[in-house]
Biopython code that builds the backbone (N, CA, C, O; Angstrom):
import numpy as np
from Bio.PDB.StructureBuilder import StructureBuilder

atoms = [
    (1, "MET", "N", (117.675, -123.036, 167.021)),
    (1, "MET", "CA", (117.009, -123.992, 165.793)),
    (1, "MET", "C", (117.443, -123.669, 164.727)),
    (1, "MET", "O", (117.632, -122.571, 164.203)),
    (2, "PRO", "N", (117.647, -124.991, 164.319)),
    (2, "PRO", "CA", (118.146, -124.888, 162.553)),
    (2, "PRO", "C", (116.650, -124.272, 161.918)),
    (2, "PRO", "O", (115.495, -124.232, 162.343)),
    (3, "ASP", "N", (117.325, -123.831, 160.692)),
    (3, "ASP", "CA", (116.441, -123.265, 159.806)),
    (3, "ASP", "C", (115.441, -124.050, 158.813)),
    (3, "ASP", "O", (114.378, -123.728, 158.284)),
    (4, "CYS", "N", (116.295, -125.310, 158.782)),
    (4, "CYS", "CA", (115.662, -126.427, 157.798)),
    (4, "CYS", "C", (114.270, -126.773, 158.166)),
    (4, "CYS", "O", (113.618, -127.390, 157.323)),
    (5, "SER", "N", (113.725, -126.477, 159.273)),
    (5, "SER", "CA", (112.471, -127.127, 159.357)),
    (5, "SER", "C", (111.461, -126.110, 158.774)),
    (5, "SER", "O", (110.352, -126.586, 158.532)),
    (6, "GLU", "N", (111.607, -125.033, 158.554)),
    (6, "GLU", "CA", (110.737, -124.024, 157.510)),
    (6, "GLU", "C", (111.085, -124.561, 156.121)),
    (6, "GLU", "O", (112.131, -124.913, 155.576)),
    (7, "ASN", "N", (109.467, -124.467, 155.667)),
    (7, "ASN", "CA", (109.402, -124.597, 154.028)),
    (7, "ASN", "C", (109.928, -123.395, 153.032)),
    (7, "ASN", "O", (109.035, -122.614, 152.702)),
    (8, "PHE", "N", (111.092, -123.157, 152.562)),
    (8, "PHE", "CA", (111.476, -122.159, 151.712)),
    (8, "PHE", "C", (111.311, -122.517, 150.382)),
    (8, "PHE", "O", (111.629, -121.669, 149.549)),
    (9, "GLU", "N", (110.706, -124.036, 149.836)),
    (9, "GLU", "CA", (110.609, -124.121, 148.549)),
    (9, "GLU", "C", (109.805, -123.159, 147.468)),
    (9, "GLU", "O", (109.935, -123.255, 146.248)),
    (10, "LYS", "N", (109.112, -122.390, 148.021)),
    (10, "LYS", "CA", (107.956, -121.601, 147.414)),
    (10, "LYS", "C", (108.932, -120.407, 147.214)),
    (10, "LYS", "O", (108.754, -119.797, 146.159)),
    (11, "GLU", "N", (109.746, -120.037, 147.873)),
    (11, "GLU", "CA", (110.665, -118.812, 147.734)),
    (11, "GLU", "C", (111.552, -118.966, 146.357)),
    (11, "GLU", "O", (111.848, -117.981, 145.681)),
    (12, "ILE", "N", (111.903, -120.160, 146.051)),
    (12, "ILE", "CA", (113.075, -120.345, 144.781)),
    (12, "ILE", "C", (112.204, -120.687, 143.329)),
    (12, "ILE", "O", (111.135, -121.281, 143.190)),
    (13, "SER", "N", (112.915, -120.197, 142.535)),
    (13, "SER", "CA", (112.325, -120.769, 141.053)),
    (13, "SER", "C", (113.885, -120.655, 139.934)),
    (13, "SER", "O", (114.573, -119.698, 139.578)),
    (14, "ASP", "N", (113.944, -122.003, 139.688)),
    (14, "ASP", "CA", (115.225, -121.775, 138.760)),
    (14, "ASP", "C", (116.615, -121.470, 139.915)),
    (14, "ASP", "O", (117.573, -120.820, 139.497)),
    (15, "GLY", "N", (116.608, -121.871, 141.013)),
    (15, "GLY", "CA", (117.511, -121.646, 141.667)),
    (15, "GLY", "C", (117.690, -120.227, 142.402)),
    (15, "GLY", "O", (118.558, -120.108, 143.267)),
    (16, "LYS", "N", (116.867, -119.169, 142.052)),
    (16, "LYS", "CA", (116.571, -117.733, 142.465)),
    (16, "LYS", "C", (115.839, -117.375, 143.127)),
    (16, "LYS", "O", (114.781, -117.952, 142.878)),
    (17, "ASN", "N", (115.722, -116.562, 144.065)),
    (17, "ASN", "CA", (114.545, -115.809, 144.913)),
    (17, "ASN", "C", (113.571, -115.669, 143.917)),
    (17, "ASN", "O", (113.963, -115.690, 142.750)),
    (18, "ILE", "N", (112.236, -115.515, 144.177)),
    (18, "ILE", "CA", (111.258, -115.064, 143.801)),
    (18, "ILE", "C", (111.068, -113.658, 143.883)),
    (18, "ILE", "O", (110.935, -112.796, 143.014)),
    (19, "ARG", "N", (111.084, -113.622, 145.077)),
    (19, "ARG", "CA", (110.371, -112.218, 145.506)),
    (19, "ARG", "C", (111.216, -111.442, 146.194)),
    (19, "ARG", "O", (112.284, -111.947, 146.539)),
    (20, "ASN", "N", (110.913, -109.990, 146.559)),
    (20, "ASN", "CA", (111.875, -109.380, 147.470)),
    (20, "ASN", "C", (112.264, -110.013, 148.613)),
    (20, "ASN", "O", (111.586, -110.927, 149.083)),
    (21, "ILE", "N", (113.473, -109.562, 149.214)),
    (21, "ILE", "CA", (114.021, -110.354, 150.540)),
    (21, "ILE", "C", (114.244, -108.711, 151.252)),
    (21, "ILE", "O", (114.914, -107.762, 150.843)),
    (22, "ARG", "N", (113.369, -108.864, 152.481)),
    (22, "ARG", "CA", (113.452, -107.574, 153.202)),
    (22, "ARG", "C", (113.867, -108.102, 154.684)),
    (22, "ARG", "O", (114.168, -109.244, 155.031)),
    (23, "CYS", "N", (113.790, -106.963, 155.409)),
    (23, "CYS", "CA", (114.499, -106.916, 156.547)),
    (23, "CYS", "C", (113.362, -107.690, 157.589)),
    (23, "CYS", "O", (112.179, -107.557, 157.274)),
    (24, "LYS", "N", (113.589, -108.253, 158.450)),
    (24, "LYS", "CA", (112.385, -108.922, 159.462)),
    (24, "LYS", "C", (111.971, -107.493, 160.308)),
    (24, "LYS", "O", (110.831, -107.304, 160.731)),
    (25, "TYR", "N", (112.849, -106.732, 160.442)),
    (25, "TYR", "CA", (112.217, -105.846, 161.816)),
    (25, "TYR", "C", (111.865, -104.562, 161.277)),
    (25, "TYR", "O", (110.836, -104.058, 161.725)),
    (26, "CYS", "N", (112.695, -103.754, 160.159)),
    (26, "CYS", "CA", (112.257, -102.819, 159.345)),
    (26, "CYS", "C", (111.506, -102.768, 158.047)),
    (26, "CYS", "O", (110.952, -101.740, 157.656)),
    (27, "ASN", "N", (111.503, -104.029, 157.316)),
    (27, "ASN", "CA", (110.690, -104.068, 155.972)),
    (27, "ASN", "C", (111.821, -103.601, 155.110)),
    (27, "ASN", "O", (111.483, -103.894, 153.962)),
    (28, "SER", "N", (112.818, -103.108, 155.089)),
    (28, "SER", "CA", (113.622, -102.454, 153.686)),
    (28, "SER", "C", (114.034, -103.486, 152.866)),
    (28, "SER", "O", (114.214, -104.599, 153.358)),
    (29, "VAL", "N", (114.173, -103.325, 151.928)),
    (29, "VAL", "CA", (114.538, -103.989, 150.816)),
    (29, "VAL", "C", (116.146, -104.585, 150.914)),
    (29, "VAL", "O", (117.111, -103.822, 150.928)),
    (30, "ILE", "N", (116.265, -106.029, 150.978)),
    (30, "ILE", "CA", (117.804, -106.370, 151.127)),
    (30, "ILE", "C", (118.094, -106.609, 149.498)),
    (30, "ILE", "O", (118.981, -106.067, 148.839)),
    (31, "LEU", "N", (117.159, -107.515, 149.062)),
    (31, "LEU", "CA", (117.535, -108.224, 147.540)),
    (31, "LEU", "C", (116.167, -107.893, 146.757)),
    (31, "LEU", "O", (115.032, -107.900, 147.233)),
    (32, "THR", "N", (116.526, -107.626, 145.542)),
    (32, "THR", "CA", (115.263, -107.918, 144.654)),
    (32, "THR", "C", (115.096, -109.171, 143.939)),
    (32, "THR", "O", (116.046, -109.938, 143.782)),
    (33, "PRO", "N", (113.924, -109.415, 143.496)),
    (33, "PRO", "CA", (113.584, -110.655, 142.888)),
    (33, "PRO", "C", (114.595, -111.108, 141.765)),
    (33, "PRO", "O", (114.880, -110.308, 140.874)),
    (34, "GLN", "N", (115.148, -112.381, 141.785)),
    (34, "GLN", "CA", (116.065, -112.929, 141.163)),
    (34, "GLN", "C", (117.294, -112.440, 140.849)),
    (34, "GLN", "O", (117.874, -112.432, 139.764)),
    (35, "SER", "N", (117.689, -111.960, 142.100)),
    (35, "SER", "CA", (119.225, -111.546, 142.206)),
    (35, "SER", "C", (120.047, -112.344, 143.461)),
    (35, "SER", "O", (121.023, -111.814, 143.990)),
    (36, "ALA", "N", (119.720, -113.211, 143.732)),
    (36, "ALA", "CA", (120.347, -114.150, 144.263)),
    (36, "ALA", "C", (120.011, -115.328, 144.112)),
    (36, "ALA", "O", (118.803, -115.499, 143.953)),
    (37, "ASN", "N", (120.912, -116.569, 144.099)),
    (37, "ASN", "CA", (121.053, -117.935, 144.242)),
    (37, "ASN", "C", (120.785, -118.636, 145.383)),
    (37, "ASN", "O", (121.198, -118.143, 146.433)),
    (38, "PHE", "N", (120.242, -119.582, 145.424)),
    (38, "PHE", "CA", (119.794, -120.710, 146.589)),
    (38, "PHE", "C", (120.983, -121.644, 146.803)),
    (38, "PHE", "O", (121.337, -122.471, 145.963)),
    (39, "SER", "N", (121.556, -121.463, 147.945)),
    (39, "SER", "CA", (122.378, -122.518, 148.337)),
    (39, "SER", "C", (122.348, -123.277, 149.854)),
    (39, "SER", "O", (121.821, -122.723, 150.819)),
    (40, "SER", "N", (122.826, -124.291, 149.921)),
    (40, "SER", "CA", (122.687, -124.964, 150.987)),
    (40, "SER", "C", (123.427, -125.592, 151.471)),
    (40, "SER", "O", (123.562, -126.712, 150.979)),
    (41, "PHE", "N", (124.561, -125.121, 153.035)),
    (41, "PHE", "CA", (125.558, -125.704, 153.413)),
    (41, "PHE", "C", (125.621, -125.072, 154.802)),
    (41, "PHE", "O", (125.158, -123.955, 155.036)),
    (42, "GLU", "N", (126.244, -125.879, 155.747)),
    (42, "GLU", "CA", (126.056, -125.191, 157.327)),
    (42, "GLU", "C", (127.136, -124.293, 157.521)),
    (42, "GLU", "O", (128.266, -124.355, 157.035)),
    (43, "PHE", "N", (126.615, -123.390, 158.349)),
    (43, "PHE", "CA", (127.462, -122.301, 158.639)),
    (43, "PHE", "C", (126.996, -121.748, 160.384)),
    (43, "PHE", "O", (125.844, -121.665, 160.811)),
    (44, "GLN", "N", (128.118, -121.470, 161.053)),
    (44, "GLN", "CA", (127.797, -121.430, 162.535)),
    (44, "GLN", "C", (127.775, -119.821, 162.281)),
    (44, "GLN", "O", (128.823, -119.218, 162.049)),
    (45, "LEU", "N", (126.405, -119.112, 162.344)),
    (45, "LEU", "CA", (126.191, -117.843, 162.486)),
    (45, "LEU", "C", (126.285, -117.422, 163.568)),
    (45, "LEU", "O", (126.305, -118.287, 164.443)),
    (46, "PRO", "N", (126.385, -115.931, 164.037)),
    (46, "PRO", "CA", (126.556, -115.523, 165.539)),
    (46, "PRO", "C", (124.546, -115.182, 165.213)),
    (46, "PRO", "O", (123.886, -114.894, 164.215)),
    (47, "LEU", "N", (124.199, -115.448, 166.805)),
    (47, "LEU", "CA", (122.849, -115.156, 167.229)),
    (47, "LEU", "C", (122.708, -113.803, 167.041)),
    (47, "LEU", "O", (123.698, -113.097, 167.231)),
    (48, "MET", "N", (121.519, -113.235, 166.655)),
    (48, "MET", "CA", (121.170, -111.754, 166.570)),
    (48, "MET", "C", (120.558, -111.255, 167.869)),
    (48, "MET", "O", (120.092, -110.115, 167.860)),
    (49, "LYS", "N", (120.512, -111.888, 168.850)),
    (49, "LYS", "CA", (120.643, -111.267, 169.886)),
    (49, "LYS", "C", (121.566, -111.855, 170.810)),
    (49, "LYS", "O", (121.468, -113.080, 170.884)),
    (50, "GLN", "N", (122.445, -111.316, 171.543)),
    (50, "GLN", "CA", (123.306, -112.167, 172.366)),
    (50, "GLN", "C", (123.574, -111.765, 173.743)),
    (50, "GLN", "O", (123.214, -110.607, 173.954)),
    (51, "SER", "N", (124.109, -112.373, 174.775)),
    (51, "SER", "CA", (124.363, -112.513, 176.028)),
    (51, "SER", "C", (125.249, -111.234, 176.207)),
    (51, "SER", "O", (126.252, -111.267, 175.495)),
    (52, "LYS", "N", (125.101, -109.917, 177.123)),
    (52, "LYS", "CA", (126.115, -108.982, 177.571)),
    (52, "LYS", "C", (127.556, -109.839, 177.076)),
    (52, "LYS", "O", (128.293, -109.562, 176.130)),
    (53, "ASN", "N", (127.661, -110.869, 177.977)),
    (53, "ASN", "CA", (129.317, -111.279, 178.359)),
    (53, "ASN", "C", (129.740, -112.178, 176.979)),
    (53, "ASN", "O", (130.831, -112.744, 177.043)),
    (54, "THR", "N", (129.044, -112.323, 175.893)),
    (54, "THR", "CA", (129.637, -113.099, 174.742)),
    (54, "THR", "C", (130.458, -112.064, 174.017)),
    (54, "THR", "O", (130.642, -112.579, 172.914)),
    (55, "GLU", "N", (131.015, -110.963, 174.027)),
    (55, "GLU", "CA", (131.218, -110.047, 173.207)),
    (55, "GLU", "C", (132.901, -110.674, 172.194)),
    (55, "GLU", "O", (133.115, -110.544, 170.988)),
    (56, "ARG", "N", (133.797, -111.316, 173.242)),
    (56, "ARG", "CA", (134.744, -111.968, 172.700)),
    (56, "ARG", "C", (134.468, -113.450, 172.140)),
    (56, "ARG", "O", (135.140, -113.941, 171.233)),
    (57, "ASP", "N", (133.766, -113.883, 172.562)),
    (57, "ASP", "CA", (133.225, -115.305, 171.999)),
    (57, "ASP", "C", (131.635, -115.457, 171.805)),
    (57, "ASP", "O", (130.862, -116.024, 172.578)),
    (58, "PRO", "N", (131.403, -114.969, 170.879)),
    (58, "PRO", "CA", (129.644, -114.823, 170.375)),
    (58, "PRO", "C", (128.957, -116.526, 170.503)),
    (58, "PRO", "O", (129.470, -117.643, 170.443)),
    (59, "GLU", "N", (127.740, -116.089, 170.678)),
    (59, "GLU", "CA", (127.108, -117.668, 170.629)),
    (59, "GLU", "C", (126.665, -117.502, 169.167)),
    (59, "GLU", "O", (126.348, -116.529, 168.483)),
    (60, "THR", "N", (126.770, -118.889, 168.941)),
    (60, "THR", "CA", (126.145, -119.062, 167.098)),
    (60, "THR", "C", (125.289, -120.230, 167.541)),
    (60, "THR", "O", (125.221, -120.856, 168.599)),
    (61, "GLU", "N", (124.442, -120.346, 165.983)),
    (61, "GLU", "CA", (123.778, -121.395, 165.756)),
    (61, "GLU", "C", (124.302, -121.742, 164.123)),
    (61, "GLU", "O", (124.878, -121.049, 163.285)),
    (62, "PRO", "N", (123.768, -123.261, 164.116)),
    (62, "PRO", "CA", (123.854, -123.572, 162.982)),
    (62, "PRO", "C", (122.757, -123.111, 161.656)),
    (62, "PRO", "O", (121.529, -123.155, 161.739)),
    (63, "VAL", "N", (123.421, -122.739, 160.635)),
    (63, "VAL", "CA", (122.489, -122.081, 159.755)),
    (63, "VAL", "C", (122.591, -122.753, 158.129)),
    (63, "VAL", "O", (123.730, -122.625, 157.681)),
    (64, "SER", "N", (121.935, -123.216, 157.481)),
    (64, "SER", "CA", (121.948, -124.128, 156.498)),
    (64, "SER", "C", (121.393, -123.586, 154.983)),
    (64, "SER", "O", (121.592, -124.302, 154.002)),
    (65, "LEU", "N", (120.895, -122.667, 154.885)),
    (65, "LEU", "CA", (119.958, -122.226, 153.854)),
    (65, "LEU", "C", (119.988, -121.012, 153.706)),
    (65, "LEU", "O", (119.246, -120.357, 154.438)),
    (66, "PHE", "N", (120.888, -120.260, 152.672)),
    (66, "PHE", "CA", (121.218, -119.273, 152.238)),
    (66, "PHE", "C", (120.791, -118.641, 150.667)),
    (66, "PHE", "O", (120.648, -119.332, 149.658)),
    (67, "TRP", "N", (120.662, -117.440, 150.735)),
    (67, "TRP", "CA", (120.744, -116.656, 149.538)),
    (67, "TRP", "C", (122.199, -116.411, 149.068)),
    (67, "TRP", "O", (122.950, -115.868, 149.878)),
    (68, "SER", "N", (122.610, -116.703, 148.025)),
    (68, "SER", "CA", (124.327, -116.284, 147.503)),
    (68, "SER", "C", (124.262, -115.430, 146.727)),
    (68, "SER", "O", (123.398, -115.490, 145.852)),
    (69, "VAL", "N", (125.225, -114.271, 146.797)),
    (69, "VAL", "CA", (125.207, -113.090, 145.872)),
    (69, "VAL", "C", (126.690, -113.056, 145.586)),
    (69, "VAL", "O", (127.517, -113.135, 146.494)),
    (70, "ASN", "N", (127.031, -112.930, 144.247)),
    (70, "ASN", "CA", (128.511, -113.004, 144.004)),
    (70, "ASN", "C", (129.076, -111.455, 143.889)),
    (70, "ASN", "O", (130.290, -111.261, 143.827)),
    (71, "ASP", "N", (128.224, -110.471, 143.866)),
    (71, "ASP", "CA", (128.745, -109.049, 143.863)),
    (71, "ASP", "C", (127.990, -108.253, 144.899)),
    (71, "ASP", "O", (126.763, -108.253, 144.993)),
    (72, "MET", "N", (128.769, -107.615, 145.624)),
    (72, "MET", "CA", (128.258, -106.938, 146.789)),
    (72, "MET", "C", (127.031, -105.830, 146.535)),
    (72, "MET", "O", (126.047, -105.596, 147.236)),
    (73, "PHE", "N", (127.468, -105.226, 145.248)),
    (73, "PHE", "CA", (126.790, -104.372, 144.850)),
    (73, "PHE", "C", (125.354, -104.854, 144.353)),
    (73, "PHE", "O", (124.501, -104.013, 144.071)),
    (74, "THR", "N", (125.107, -106.186, 144.252)),
    (74, "THR", "CA", (123.461, -106.646, 144.063)),
    (74, "THR", "C", (122.598, -106.268, 145.313)),
    (74, "THR", "O", (121.372, -106.380, 145.310)),
    (75, "PHE", "N", (123.340, -105.801, 146.411)),
    (75, "PHE", "CA", (122.428, -105.608, 147.278)),
    (75, "PHE", "C", (121.856, -104.185, 147.472)),
    (75, "PHE", "O", (122.456, -103.147, 147.195)),
    (76, "GLN", "N", (120.481, -104.294, 148.040)),
    (76, "GLN", "CA", (119.800, -102.901, 148.187)),
    (76, "GLN", "C", (120.198, -102.166, 149.207)),
    (76, "GLN", "O", (120.819, -101.122, 149.008)),
    (77, "ASN", "N", (119.920, -102.573, 150.365)),
    (77, "ASN", "CA", (120.380, -102.329, 151.640)),
    (77, "ASN", "C", (121.153, -103.089, 152.563)),
    (77, "ASN", "O", (120.521, -103.278, 153.602)),
    (78, "VAL", "N", (122.071, -103.497, 152.563)),
    (78, "VAL", "CA", (122.999, -104.076, 153.231)),
    (78, "VAL", "C", (124.153, -103.272, 153.916)),
    (78, "VAL", "O", (124.701, -102.360, 153.297)),
    (79, "GLY", "N", (124.503, -103.583, 155.114)),
    (79, "GLY", "CA", (126.074, -103.143, 155.815)),
    (79, "GLY", "C", (127.089, -104.369, 156.028)),
    (79, "GLY", "O", (126.848, -105.564, 155.859)),
    (80, "PHE", "N", (128.119, -103.850, 156.384)),
    (80, "PHE", "CA", (129.213, -104.936, 156.471)),
    (80, "PHE", "C", (129.766, -104.712, 157.724)),
    (80, "PHE", "O", (130.256, -103.611, 157.975)),
    (81, "SER", "N", (129.755, -105.560, 158.504)),
    (81, "SER", "CA", (130.618, -105.331, 159.808)),
    (81, "SER", "C", (132.237, -105.281, 159.732)),
    (81, "SER", "O", (132.906, -105.705, 158.790)),
    (82, "ASN", "N", (132.657, -104.770, 160.735)),
    (82, "ASN", "CA", (134.110, -104.722, 160.749)),
    (82, "ASN", "C", (134.677, -106.365, 160.299)),
    (82, "ASN", "O", (133.857, -107.267, 160.470)),
    (83, "THR", "N", (136.018, -106.728, 159.750)),
    (83, "THR", "CA", (136.620, -108.186, 159.521)),
    (83, "THR", "C", (136.714, -108.946, 160.849)),
    (83, "THR", "O", (137.181, -108.538, 161.912)),
    (84, "VAL", "N", (136.240, -109.986, 160.600)),
    (84, "VAL", "CA", (136.530, -111.128, 161.803)),
    (84, "VAL", "C", (137.204, -112.299, 161.095)),
    (84, "VAL", "O", (136.645, -113.174, 160.434)),
    (85, "GLY", "N", (138.461, -112.165, 161.341)),
    (85, "GLY", "CA", (139.291, -113.281, 160.393)),
    (85, "GLY", "C", (139.167, -113.007, 158.890)),
    (85, "GLY", "O", (139.675, -112.010, 158.378)),
    (86, "ILE", "N", (138.457, -113.946, 158.180)),
    (86, "ILE", "CA", (138.124, -113.595, 156.520)),
    (86, "ILE", "C", (136.814, -113.284, 156.563)),
    (86, "ILE", "O", (136.373, -113.518, 155.438)),
    (87, "ILE", "N", (135.846, -112.828, 157.356)),
    (87, "ILE", "CA", (134.446, -112.819, 157.310)),
    (87, "ILE", "C", (134.011, -111.328, 157.784)),
    (87, "ILE", "O", (134.484, -110.784, 158.782)),
    (88, "LYS", "N", (133.117, -110.790, 156.993)),
    (88, "LYS", "CA", (132.351, -109.694, 157.470)),
    (88, "LYS", "C", (130.801, -110.138, 157.807)),
    (88, "LYS", "O", (130.111, -110.863, 157.092)),
    (89, "TYR", "N", (130.446, -109.596, 158.940)),
    (89, "TYR", "CA", (128.883, -110.085, 158.912)),
    (89, "TYR", "C", (127.800, -108.852, 158.073)),
    (89, "TYR", "O", (128.031, -107.646, 157.997)),
    (90, "LEU", "N", (126.866, -109.427, 157.634)),
    (90, "LEU", "CA", (125.685, -108.544, 157.395)),
    (90, "LEU", "C", (124.763, -108.261, 158.093)),
    (90, "LEU", "O", (124.275, -109.051, 158.900)),
    (91, "THR", "N", (124.293, -106.892, 157.876)),
    (91, "THR", "CA", (123.361, -106.212, 158.596)),
    (91, "THR", "C", (122.558, -105.309, 157.671)),
    (91, "THR", "O", (122.948, -104.681, 156.686)),
    (92, "CYS", "N", (121.326, -105.388, 158.225)),
    (92, "CYS", "CA", (120.087, -104.071, 157.309)),
    (92, "CYS", "C", (120.858, -102.721, 157.667)),
    (92, "CYS", "O", (121.251, -102.325, 158.764)),
    (93, "ALA", "N", (120.954, -102.138, 156.413)),
    (93, "ALA", "CA", (121.735, -101.094, 156.210)),
    (93, "ALA", "C", (121.013, -99.832, 157.037)),
    (93, "ALA", "O", (121.692, -98.940, 157.547)),
    (94, "ASP", "N", (119.531, -99.866, 157.109)),
    (94, "ASP", "CA", (118.515, -99.044, 157.717)),
    (94, "ASP", "C", (118.514, -99.374, 159.079)),
    (94, "ASP", "O", (118.888, -98.437, 159.784)),
    (95, "CYS", "N", (118.213, -100.411, 159.687)),
    (95, "CYS", "CA", (117.830, -100.536, 161.113)),
    (95, "CYS", "C", (119.119, -101.332, 162.078)),
    (95, "CYS", "O", (119.260, -101.283, 163.300)),
    (96, "GLU", "N", (119.697, -101.826, 161.383)),
    (96, "GLU", "CA", (121.382, -102.272, 161.762)),
    (96, "GLU", "C", (120.846, -103.652, 162.436)),
    (96, "GLU", "O", (121.329, -103.956, 163.527)),
    (97, "ALA", "N", (120.082, -104.321, 161.972)),
    (97, "ALA", "CA", (119.886, -105.367, 162.540)),
    (97, "ALA", "C", (120.661, -106.879, 161.917)),
    (97, "ALA", "O", (120.545, -107.297, 160.765)),
    (98, "GLY", "N", (121.331, -107.419, 162.852)),
    (98, "GLY", "CA", (121.919, -108.641, 161.904)),
    (98, "GLY", "C", (122.667, -109.392, 163.217)),
    (98, "GLY", "O", (122.349, -109.244, 164.397)),
    (99, "PRO", "N", (123.583, -110.108, 162.765)),
    (99, "PRO", "CA", (123.486, -110.364, 161.541)),
    (99, "PRO", "C", (122.637, -111.286, 160.782)),
    (99, "PRO", "O", (122.260, -112.399, 161.149)),
    (100, "ILE", "N", (122.328, -110.561, 159.442)),
    (100, "ILE", "CA", (121.493, -111.590, 158.549)),
    (100, "ILE", "C", (122.389, -112.380, 157.471)),
    (100, "ILE", "O", (121.899, -112.868, 156.453)),
    (101, "GLY", "N", (123.410, -112.436, 157.718)),
    (101, "GLY", "CA", (124.510, -113.396, 156.694)),
    (101, "GLY", "C", (125.815, -113.073, 157.259)),
    (101, "GLY", "O", (126.135, -112.808, 158.417)),
    (102, "TYR", "N", (126.551, -113.159, 156.105)),
    (102, "TYR", "CA", (128.160, -112.932, 155.880)),
    (102, "TYR", "C", (128.805, -112.828, 154.623)),
    (102, "TYR", "O", (128.669, -113.718, 153.783)),
    (103, "HIS", "N", (129.515, -111.793, 154.412)),
    (103, "HIS", "CA", (130.680, -111.821, 153.529)),
    (103, "HIS", "C", (131.565, -112.616, 153.761)),
    (103, "HIS", "O", (131.844, -112.748, 154.953)),
    (104, "ASP", "N", (132.332, -113.432, 152.771)),
    (104, "ASP", "CA", (133.656, -114.277, 152.743)),
    (104, "ASP", "C", (134.497, -113.455, 152.080)),
    (104, "ASP", "O", (134.101, -112.978, 151.017)),
    (105, "LEU", "N", (135.676, -113.163, 152.520)),
    (105, "LEU", "CA", (136.512, -112.288, 152.132)),
    (105, "LEU", "C", (137.621, -113.079, 150.998)),
    (105, "LEU", "O", (138.328, -112.503, 150.172)),
    (106, "SER", "N", (137.527, -114.509, 151.233)),
    (106, "SER", "CA", (138.435, -115.295, 150.499)),
    (106, "SER", "C", (137.948, -115.477, 149.077)),
    (106, "SER", "O", (138.753, -115.743, 148.184)),
    (107, "ASN", "N", (136.685, -115.345, 148.847)),
    (107, "ASN", "CA", (135.994, -115.569, 147.650)),
    (107, "ASN", "C", (135.325, -114.366, 147.188)),
    (107, "ASN", "O", (134.970, -114.283, 146.012)),
    (108, "LYS", "N", (135.131, -113.463, 147.985)),
    (108, "LYS", "CA", (134.333, -112.395, 147.692)),
    (108, "LYS", "C", (132.381, -112.481, 147.728)),
    (108, "LYS", "O", (131.583, -111.566, 147.519)),
    (109, "LYS", "N", (132.168, -113.640, 148.003)),
    (109, "LYS", "CA", (130.535, -113.877, 147.996)),
    (109, "LYS", "C", (130.011, -113.631, 149.181)),
    (109, "LYS", "O", (130.509, -113.972, 150.254)),
    (110, "SER", "N", (129.069, -113.077, 149.036)),
    (110, "SER", "CA", (127.960, -112.681, 150.094)),
    (110, "SER", "C", (126.822, -114.008, 150.481)),
    (110, "SER", "O", (126.389, -114.700, 149.561)),
    (111, "PHE", "N", (126.455, -114.235, 151.758)),
    (111, "PHE", "CA", (125.224, -115.352, 151.589)),
    (111, "PHE", "C", (124.119, -114.673, 152.789)),
    (111, "PHE", "O", (124.818, -114.089, 153.617)),
    (112, "VAL", "N", (123.358, -114.614, 152.974)),
    (112, "VAL", "CA", (122.242, -114.096, 153.456)),
    (112, "VAL", "C", (121.342, -115.452, 154.092)),
    (112, "VAL", "O", (120.815, -116.257, 153.324)),
    (113, "ALA", "N", (121.274, -115.543, 155.158)),
    (113, "ALA", "CA", (120.358, -116.560, 155.839)),
    (113, "ALA", "C", (119.037, -116.675, 155.363)),
    (113, "ALA", "O", (118.547, -115.562, 155.558)),
    (114, "LEU", "N", (118.095, -117.485, 154.791)),
    (114, "LEU", "CA", (116.563, -117.326, 154.883)),
    (114, "LEU", "C", (116.020, -117.065, 156.048)),
    (114, "LEU", "O", (115.004, -116.390, 156.214)),
    (115, "SER", "N", (116.708, -117.614, 156.938)),
    (115, "SER", "CA", (115.408, -118.108, 158.137)),
    (115, "SER", "C", (115.548, -116.270, 158.870)),
    (115, "SER", "O", (114.536, -115.853, 159.433)),
    (116, "ARG", "N", (116.584, -115.485, 158.812)),
    (116, "ARG", "CA", (116.576, -114.111, 159.046)),
    (116, "ARG", "C", (116.085, -112.824, 158.322)),
    (116, "ARG", "O", (116.116, -111.635, 158.640)),
    (117, "VAL", "N", (115.667, -113.426, 157.344)),
    (117, "VAL", "CA", (114.663, -112.421, 156.472)),
    (117, "VAL", "C", (113.192, -112.613, 155.859)),
    (117, "VAL", "O", (112.753, -113.757, 155.735)),
    (118, "LEU", "N", (112.697, -111.893, 155.610)),
    (118, "LEU", "CA", (111.191, -111.950, 154.996)),
    (118, "LEU", "C", (111.239, -112.157, 153.734)),
    (118, "LEU", "O", (112.236, -111.830, 153.090)),
    (119, "HIS", "N", (110.238, -112.696, 153.202)),
    (119, "HIS", "CA", (110.334, -112.779, 151.426)),
    (119, "HIS", "C", (108.954, -112.208, 151.359)),
    (119, "HIS", "O", (108.054, -112.719, 152.026)),
    (120, "SER", "N", (108.742, -111.178, 150.590)),
    (120, "SER", "CA", (107.630, -110.507, 150.302)),
    (120, "SER", "C", (107.573, -109.951, 148.650)),
    (120, "SER", "O", (106.599, -109.316, 148.246)),
]
sb = StructureBuilder()
sb.init_structure("model")
sb.init_model(0)
sb.init_chain("A")
sb.init_seg("    ")
for serial, (resi, resn, name, xyz) in enumerate(atoms, 1):
    if name == "N":
        sb.init_residue(resn, " ", resi, " ")
    sb.init_atom(name, np.array(xyz, "f"), 0.0, 1.0, " ", f" {name:<3s}", serial, name[0])
structure = sb.get_structure()
């Protein structure tokens, strides 16, 4: 299900996140207020829950709303997967839920899907 159906406008002020961005599963803070920029583009992000037989070719969904971070040290609690092409997937560093987004090695930017985190 595309994440554009949810209304995230109340989470954005001057193009940045208003509130803490937290893990949906363990409530750890991933980003603090005003630390990420809103971005809108489509990316095929692997599903958080995969079938057992999809390891070589994971199931994906189109995600189009992201918080973008230019410096990986901006994150409070985030883990990075092994490299897949030019991508590292992002997970919660505390409970390892993910992927919540991805890091692009070609431009060194990270993107957290708004639909895969909480705003509080």
